[in-house]
C-alpha positions as CSV (number, residue, x, y, z in Angstrom):
1,M,11.7,11.3,0.4
2,F,11.6,14.2,-2.1
3,K,15.3,13.7,-3.0
4,K,14.8,10.0,-3.5
5,I,11.8,10.4,-5.8
6,F,13.5,13.2,-7.7
7,T,16.8,11.4,-8.0
8,G,15.1,8.2,-9.1
9,Y,13.0,9.9,-11.7
10,L,16.0,11.8,-13.1
11,A,18.1,8.7,-13.2
12,I,15.4,6.8,-15.1
13,L,15.0,9.7,-17.5
14,L,18.7,10.0,-18.2
15,I,19.2,6.3,-18.7
16,S,16.2,6.2,-21.1
17,F,17.7,9.1,-23.1
18,I,21.1,7.5,-23.3
19,V,19.7,4.1,-24.4
20,L,17.4,5.8,-26.9
21,A,20.3,7.9,-28.3
22,L,22.7,5.0,-28.7
23,A,20.0,2.8,-30.2
24,F,19.0,5.5,-32.6
25,S,22.6,6.3,-33.6
26,F,23.4,2.7,-34.2
27,T,20.2,2.2,-36.3
28,V,20.9,5.3,-38.3
29,R,24.5,4.3,-38.9
30,Q,23.6,0.9,-40.1
31,Y,20.9,2.2,-42.3
32,L,23.2,4.7,-43.9
33,I,25.9,2.1,-44.5
34,N,23.4,-0.3,-46.0
35,D,22.0,2.4,-48.1
36,T,25.5,3.5,-49.3
37,V,26.3,-0.1,-50.2
38,R,23.1,-0.4,-52.2
39,S,23.8,2.9,-54.0
40,L,27.4,1.9,-54.8
41,Y,26.2,-1.4,-56.1
42,R,23.6,0.2,-58.4
43,V,26.1,2.6,-59.8
44,A,28.7,-0.1,-60.3
45,E,26.2,-2.2,-62.1
46,T,25.3,0.7,-64.4
47,L,29.0,1.5,-65.1
48,S,29.9,-2.1,-65.8
49,A,27.5,-2.2,-68.7
50,S,30.1,-0.5,-70.9
51,A,33.1,-2.4,-72.1
52,V,36.4,-0.9,-71.1
53,D,39.6,-0.8,-73.2
54,P,42.5,-2.0,-71.0
55,G,45.0,0.0,-73.0
56,M,43.5,3.3,-72.1
57,H,45.2,3.8,-68.7
58,G,44.7,7.3,-67.4
59,S,42.6,8.2,-70.4
60,G,39.8,10.7,-70.1
61,H,37.3,7.9,-70.9
62,M,37.4,6.5,-67.4
63,R,37.3,10.0,-65.8
64,G,34.7,11.3,-68.2
65,A,31.4,12.8,-67.6
66,F,29.8,9.4,-66.9
67,F,32.1,8.5,-64.0
68,N,32.0,12.0,-62.7
69,L,28.2,11.9,-62.6
70,A,28.4,8.5,-60.8
71,N,30.9,9.9,-58.4
72,R,28.6,12.8,-57.5
73,I,25.6,10.5,-57.1
74,A,27.3,7.9,-55.0
75,Y,29.8,10.1,-53.2
76,A,32.3,7.5,-54.2
77,E,35.8,6.9,-55.6
78,Y,36.5,4.1,-58.0
79,V,39.4,1.8,-59.0
80,L,39.5,-0.6,-61.9
81,I,41.6,-3.7,-61.4
82,A,42.7,-6.1,-64.1
83,P,42.5,-9.9,-63.6
84,D,46.3,-10.0,-62.9
85,G,45.9,-7.3,-60.2
86,T,47.1,-4.4,-62.2
87,I,45.3,-1.1,-61.6
88,L,43.8,0.0,-64.9
89,D,42.3,3.3,-63.7
90,S,41.2,5.1,-60.5
91,S,39.7,8.3,-59.4
92,E,42.5,8.7,-56.8
93,L,45.6,8.7,-58.9
94,E,48.0,9.3,-56.0
95,A,46.6,6.5,-53.9
96,Y,46.0,4.0,-56.8
97,P,48.1,5.1,-59.9
98,P,47.2,3.2,-63.1
99,G,49.7,0.6,-64.3
100,V,50.9,-0.6,-60.9
101,E,49.9,-3.6,-58.9
102,M,47.1,-3.3,-56.4
103,I,48.6,-3.6,-52.9
104,N,45.3,-3.2,-51.0
105,Q,44.6,-6.8,-50.1
106,S,41.0,-6.0,-48.9
107,F,40.3,-4.6,-52.4
108,M,41.9,-7.6,-54.1
109,A,39.9,-10.0,-52.0
110,L,36.7,-8.1,-52.8
111,A,37.5,-7.6,-56.5
112,F,37.9,-11.2,-57.3
113,N,35.4,-12.5,-54.7
114,E,37.9,-14.5,-52.7
115,N,35.7,-14.3,-49.6
116,G,32.4,-14.8,-51.5
117,N,31.4,-11.2,-50.7
118,E,30.4,-8.5,-53.1
119,S,30.6,-5.7,-50.6
120,M,33.0,-4.7,-47.8
121,V,32.4,-2.6,-44.7
122,E,35.4,-1.5,-42.8
123,R,35.9,1.0,-40.0
124,D,36.8,3.9,-42.3
125,Q,35.2,3.0,-45.6
126,V,32.6,0.9,-47.5
127,A,33.2,-0.7,-50.9
128,V,31.4,-2.8,-53.5
129,S,32.8,-4.8,-56.4
130,F,31.3,-5.5,-59.8
131,P,32.7,-7.4,-62.8
132,V,33.6,-5.3,-65.9
133,V,34.2,-6.8,-69.4
134,L,37.4,-5.6,-70.9
135,G,37.2,-4.6,-74.5
136,G,38.9,-6.8,-77.1
137,S,40.1,-9.6,-74.7
138,K,36.6,-10.1,-73.3
139,K,38.2,-10.7,-69.9
140,E,36.6,-9.6,-66.8
141,A,38.1,-6.9,-64.7
142,A,36.8,-5.7,-61.3
143,L,35.3,-2.3,-60.7
144,I,35.6,-1.2,-57.1
145,L,33.5,1.7,-55.9
146,Y,34.3,2.8,-52.4
147,S,33.2,5.6,-50.2
148,Q,34.9,7.0,-47.1
149,L,32.8,6.9,-44.0
150,D,33.8,10.4,-43.0
151,V,30.5,11.7,-44.4
152,L,28.5,9.1,-42.5
153,T,30.5,9.8,-39.3
154,Q,29.9,13.5,-39.6
155,L,26.2,12.9,-40.2
156,N,26.0,10.5,-37.3
157,R,27.7,13.0,-35.1
158,S,25.2,15.7,-36.2
159,I,22.4,13.3,-35.3
160,L,24.0,12.6,-31.9
161,G,24.4,16.3,-31.3
162,I,20.7,16.9,-32.1
163,L,19.8,14.0,-29.8
164,A,22.1,15.3,-27.0
165,F,20.5,18.7,-27.3
166,A,17.0,17.1,-27.2
167,A,18.1,15.0,-24.2
168,V,19.4,18.0,-22.3
169,T,16.3,20.0,-23.1
170,G,14.1,17.1,-22.2
171,I,15.9,16.6,-18.9
172,V,15.6,20.2,-18.0
173,V,11.9,20.4,-18.8
174,S,11.3,17.0,-17.2
175,S,13.2,18.0,-14.1
176,I,11.1,21.1,-13.7
177,A,8.0,18.9,-14.2
178,A,9.4,16.3,-11.8
179,V,10.0,18.9,-9.1
180,F,6.5,20.2,-9.4
181,A,4.9,16.7,-9.5
182,T,7.1,15.4,-6.7
183,R,6.2,18.4,-4.4
184,V,2.5,17.8,-5.2
185,I,3.0,14.2,-3.9
186,V,5.4,14.9,-1.1
187,G,3.7,18.0,0.2
188,P,0.5,16.1,1.4
189,L,2.7,13.3,2.7
190,Q,4.7,15.8,4.8
191,Q,1.4,17.0,6.2
192,L,0.4,13.5,7.0
193,K,3.8,12.9,8.7
194,I,3.4,16.0,10.8
195,R,-0.1,15.1,11.8
196,A,0.9,11.5,12.7
197,G,3.6,13.1,15.0
198,E,0.9,15.3,16.6
199,L,-1.3,12.3,17.3
200,A,1.6,10.4,18.8
201,R,2.0,13.4,21.2
202,R,-1.8,13.1,22.0
203,Q,-2.6,16.4,20.2
204,F,-6.0,15.4,18.8
205,T,-7.2,18.9,17.8
206,G,-7.0,20.2,14.3
207,R,-7.8,18.6,10.9
208,L,-5.9,17.8,7.7
209,D,-7.2,19.8,4.7
210,I,-5.8,18.0,1.7
211,N,-7.7,18.2,-1.6
212,T,-5.8,16.1,-4.1
213,G,-8.8,14.1,-5.4
214,D,-7.0,10.8,-5.0
215,E,-6.0,8.2,-2.4
216,V,-3.9,10.7,-0.5
217,E,-7.0,12.8,0.1
218,E,-8.8,9.6,1.3
219,L,-5.9,8.9,3.6
220,A,-6.2,12.4,5.0
221,H,-9.9,11.8,5.7
222,T,-9.0,8.6,7.5
223,F,-6.5,10.5,9.6
224,N,-9.1,13.0,10.6
225,E,-11.6,10.2,11.5
226,M,-8.8,8.4,13.4
227,A,-8.0,11.6,15.3
228,G,-11.6,12.1,16.2
229,R,-11.9,8.5,17.5
230,L,-8.6,8.8,19.4
231,A,-9.9,12.0,21.0
232,E,-13.1,10.3,22.1
233,Y,-11.1,7.3,23.4
234,D,-8.7,9.5,25.3
235,H,-11.6,11.4,26.8
236,S,-13.4,8.2,27.8
237,Q,-10.2,6.9,29.4
238,K,-9.7,10.0,31.4
239,E,-13.3,9.9,32.5
240,F,-13.0,6.2,33.3
241,F,-10.0,6.8,35.6
242,Q,-11.8,9.7,37.3
243,K,-14.8,7.6,38.0
244,A,-12.7,4.6,39.0
245,S,-10.8,6.8,41.4
246,H,-14.1,8.1,42.9
247,E,-15.6,4.7,43.2
248,L,-12.5,3.4,45.0
249,K,-12.2,6.5,47.2
250,T,-15.5,6.0,48.9
251,P,-14.9,2.5,50.4
252,L,-11.3,3.4,51.1
253,M,-12.4,6.4,53.2
254,S,-14.9,4.2,55.0
255,I,-12.3,1.5,55.7
256,Q,-9.8,4.1,56.9
257,G,-12.2,5.9,59.1
258,Y,-13.4,2.8,60.9
259,A,-9.9,1.4,61.2
260,E,-8.6,4.6,62.8
261,A,-11.5,4.7,65.1
262,L,-10.9,1.1,66.3
263,K,-7.2,1.8,66.7
264,D,-7.7,5.0,68.8
265,G,-10.3,3.3,70.9
266,I,-13.0,5.7,70.0
267,I,-15.5,2.8,69.7
268,P,-15.4,1.1,73.2
269,D,-18.5,-1.0,72.9
270,E,-17.9,-4.5,71.7
271,E,-21.0,-4.7,69.6
272,E,-20.2,-1.4,67.8
273,R,-16.6,-2.7,67.2
274,D,-18.1,-5.8,65.6
275,Q,-20.3,-3.7,63.4
276,S,-17.3,-1.5,62.4
277,L,-15.3,-4.6,61.5
278,D,-18.3,-5.9,59.4
279,I,-18.4,-2.5,57.6
280,I,-14.6,-2.7,56.9
281,I,-15.1,-6.3,55.6
282,K,-18.1,-5.3,53.5
283,E,-16.3,-2.2,52.0
284,S,-13.2,-4.3,51.4
285,G,-15.3,-6.9,49.5
286,R,-17.0,-4.1,47.5
287,M,-13.6,-2.6,46.6
288,K,-12.2,-6.0,45.6
289,K,-15.3,-6.7,43.4
290,L,-14.8,-3.3,41.8
291,V,-11.1,-3.9,41.1
292,D,-11.9,-7.3,39.7
293,E,-14.4,-5.7,37.3
294,F,-11.8,-3.1,36.3
295,I,-9.4,-5.9,35.4
296,Y,-12.0,-7.9,33.6
297,L,-13.2,-4.9,31.5
298,S,-9.6,-3.9,30.6
299,K,-8.8,-7.5,29.5
300,M,-11.8,-7.5,27.2
301,E,-10.9,-4.1,25.7
302,T,-7.4,-5.2,25.0
303,L,-8.5,-8.6,23.5
304,S,-6.3,-10.5,26.0
305,E,-9.3,-12.3,27.6
306,S,-9.4,-15.8,26.2
307,Y,-12.6,-17.5,25.2
308,S,-13.3,-21.2,25.1
309,F,-16.4,-21.8,22.9
310,E,-18.5,-24.9,23.1
311,A,-22.1,-25.9,22.6
312,L,-24.1,-24.4,25.4
313,N,-27.8,-24.8,26.4
314,L,-28.9,-21.3,26.9
315,K,-32.0,-22.3,28.9
316,E,-29.9,-24.3,31.4
317,A,-27.4,-21.4,31.7
318,V,-30.2,-19.0,32.6
319,K,-31.5,-21.5,35.3
320,D,-28.0,-21.5,36.8
321,A,-27.8,-17.7,36.9
322,I,-31.3,-17.5,38.4
323,D,-30.2,-19.9,41.2
324,A,-27.1,-17.8,41.8
325,V,-29.2,-14.6,42.5
326,H,-32.0,-16.4,44.3
327,S,-31.0,-15.2,47.7
328,L,-30.8,-11.6,46.5
329,A,-34.2,-11.9,44.8
330,L,-35.7,-13.2,48.1
331,E,-34.1,-10.2,49.9
332,Y,-35.6,-7.8,47.4
333,R,-38.9,-9.8,47.3
334,V,-38.7,-10.1,43.5
335,A,-39.9,-13.2,41.7
336,I,-37.9,-14.3,38.6
337,K,-39.8,-16.2,35.9
338,L,-38.2,-18.2,33.1
339,V,-40.1,-18.5,29.8
340,S,-38.8,-20.7,26.9
341,S,-40.5,-21.8,23.7
342,D,-37.5,-24.0,22.9
343,E,-36.6,-27.0,25.0
344,N,-33.0,-27.1,23.7
345,P,-31.9,-23.6,22.7
346,T,-28.2,-24.2,21.9
347,I,-25.6,-21.5,21.2
348,Q,-21.8,-21.5,20.8
349,G,-20.4,-19.7,23.8
350,D,-17.9,-19.7,26.7
351,P,-19.8,-21.0,29.7
352,E,-18.0,-18.8,32.3
353,K,-18.5,-15.6,30.2
354,I,-22.1,-16.3,29.4
355,H,-22.8,-17.0,33.2
356,R,-21.2,-13.6,34.0
357,L,-23.3,-11.9,31.4
358,L,-26.5,-13.4,32.7
359,L,-25.6,-12.5,36.3
360,N,-25.0,-8.9,35.3
361,L,-28.3,-8.7,33.4
362,L,-30.3,-10.2,36.3
363,S,-28.5,-8.0,38.9
364,N,-29.3,-4.9,36.9
365,A,-33.0,-6.0,36.7
366,L,-33.1,-6.7,40.4
367,N,-31.9,-3.1,41.1
368,Y,-35.1,-1.8,39.4
369,A,-37.8,-4.5,39.6
370,R,-40.7,-4.0,41.9
371,Q,-42.1,-7.5,42.1
372,Q,-41.1,-9.6,39.1
373,I,-38.5,-10.2,36.4
374,T,-39.3,-12.2,33.3
375,V,-36.5,-14.0,31.4
376,T,-37.5,-15.2,27.9
377,V,-35.3,-17.5,25.8
378,K,-36.2,-18.2,22.2
379,Q,-34.1,-19.0,19.0
380,G,-30.8,-17.7,20.3
381,T,-32.3,-14.6,21.8
382,L,-32.5,-13.7,25.5
383,I,-34.8,-11.0,26.8
384,V,-34.7,-9.8,30.4
385,Q,-37.7,-7.7,31.4
386,D,-38.5,-6.1,34.8
387,D,-41.6,-4.3,36.1
388,G,-39.6,-1.3,37.3
389,P,-39.8,2.3,36.0
390,G,-37.9,1.6,32.8
391,F,-35.1,3.7,31.2
392,T,-35.3,7.4,30.7
393,K,-34.1,8.9,27.4
394,D,-30.8,9.9,29.0
395,E,-30.3,6.4,30.5
396,L,-31.0,4.7,27.1
397,E,-28.1,6.7,25.6
398,K,-25.6,6.1,28.4
399,A,-26.7,2.6,29.6
400,F,-23.5,0.9,28.4
401,D,-21.1,3.7,29.5
402,P,-18.7,2.5,32.3
403,F,-19.7,3.7,35.8
404,F,-23.1,4.9,34.6
405,Q,-25.6,4.0,37.4
406,N,-29.0,5.1,38.7
407,N,-29.7,2.3,41.1
408,K,-32.4,2.4,43.6
409,R,-31.4,-0.5,45.9
410,N,-27.6,-0.5,46.0
411,G,-24.6,1.4,44.8
412,G,-23.3,-0.8,42.1
413,S,-20.2,-0.1,40.1
414,G,-22.0,0.8,36.9
415,L,-19.7,-1.7,35.0
416,G,-22.2,-4.5,34.6
417,L,-23.8,-3.5,31.3
418,A,-20.5,-2.4,29.8
419,I,-19.1,-5.8,30.6
420,S,-22.2,-7.6,29.3
421,K,-22.0,-5.7,26.0
422,A,-18.4,-6.6,25.5
423,I,-19.2,-10.3,26.2
424,A,-22.1,-10.3,23.7
425,E,-20.0,-8.8,21.0
426,K,-17.1,-11.3,21.6
427,H,-19.7,-14.0,20.9
428,G,-20.6,-12.4,17.6
429,G,-23.9,-11.1,19.0
430,S,-25.3,-7.8,20.3
431,I,-27.2,-6.3,23.2
432,A,-29.8,-3.6,23.2
433,V,-31.7,-1.8,25.9
434,G,-35.2,-0.4,25.7
435,N,-38.6,-0.1,27.5
436,H,-41.4,-2.7,27.2
437,P,-44.7,-1.4,26.0
438,E,-46.4,-2.7,29.2
439,G,-43.8,-0.9,31.3
440,G,-40.4,-1.6,32.7
441,A,-36.9,-2.0,31.3
442,C,-36.2,-4.6,28.6
443,L,-32.7,-5.9,27.7
444,T,-32.4,-8.0,24.6
445,V,-29.3,-10.1,23.8
446,T,-28.9,-11.8,20.4
447,F,-26.3,-14.6,20.1
448,N,-24.7,-16.1,17.1
449,R,-26.0,-19.7,17.1
450,S,-23.5,-21.1,14.5
């Protein structure tokens, strides 16, 4: 990643410098050419104000102090062309000797404005033309001032050299800065990558210490929080399997012991054999119920359990649940009382899941109640209260932990409240445990009525 960031940064920087250098060079060249044309034109206009004698070919008049001064000012050469194309005078006698016909067609076209232009820019030179009145004949000649572009080219090259030096210097300095900046960014990301690999290998100990003061630091804090939660989840899963193994081991040992006794003929009496078989059936049922609860809880935790919501009368649902545990209540000699201030307390829920939640709450209350359980339904809230000893402080903290149990009447699985909590939350509600001021445990479930 470091190489990609550094290479991309360097490429962008280099392209930017090249584009800037080319644009600047082109702009400077055009400016210098335009400025040279303007300078030549001003000088030509000034020189043309004096009449020229056509008979003074090669005389000192044309190469006098006035033209020499103009030449120095404009960095230019000149040639004076008669209307018939004859060279009257020039500053380059070898190239354009006076008295001969002008053979430079570009100059001829410019001199007599054949193309409608008063200036000419070619690859190697720039020139301007201005009319000059010939003395005596009053005829117009053409004064051509031209300048070679060697000076401009050299100046342009000097500018490009300066830009190239600036570009190299800038790239070197920027590269050093880029290396530092990239490492500042990539370093923490490398730590995050290493930490992610450790979490994938279930190594939850250790913390990231990244202090960048930006989103990367926030991400590191999120990683630390995630590691802590994963560690807690991993511990709870291990504890869950340990407790599940223990819960399954007890009925399995009982089934195995009685089955071996029956096979070896250790229990000869027919009545005792029937009792042993009843115990095997009972423990098998207990183990099946436990496994079913394992499967149900795992489905709810992995969100694979489907819910079918519909309008549900909570009061009627409570009545059905009370009927389902009626025989157990009679066995424990506990009365269940239903109190409702609303004749039609409707919620949106899954009937099967709500029934299971109510059964779990009533079964939990039956394990502790002495004589009575009161179920109160009002405005989407369900309260199950018993007259038992209530929850201790430790039980209040662990009530919803899987396999937590402190039952007086039977050895339940300890999964009922954990399943009830999951069902309530899937319905957009909540469940809380506490103790009633008058004594006994109190479980309050709040449903989302919308």
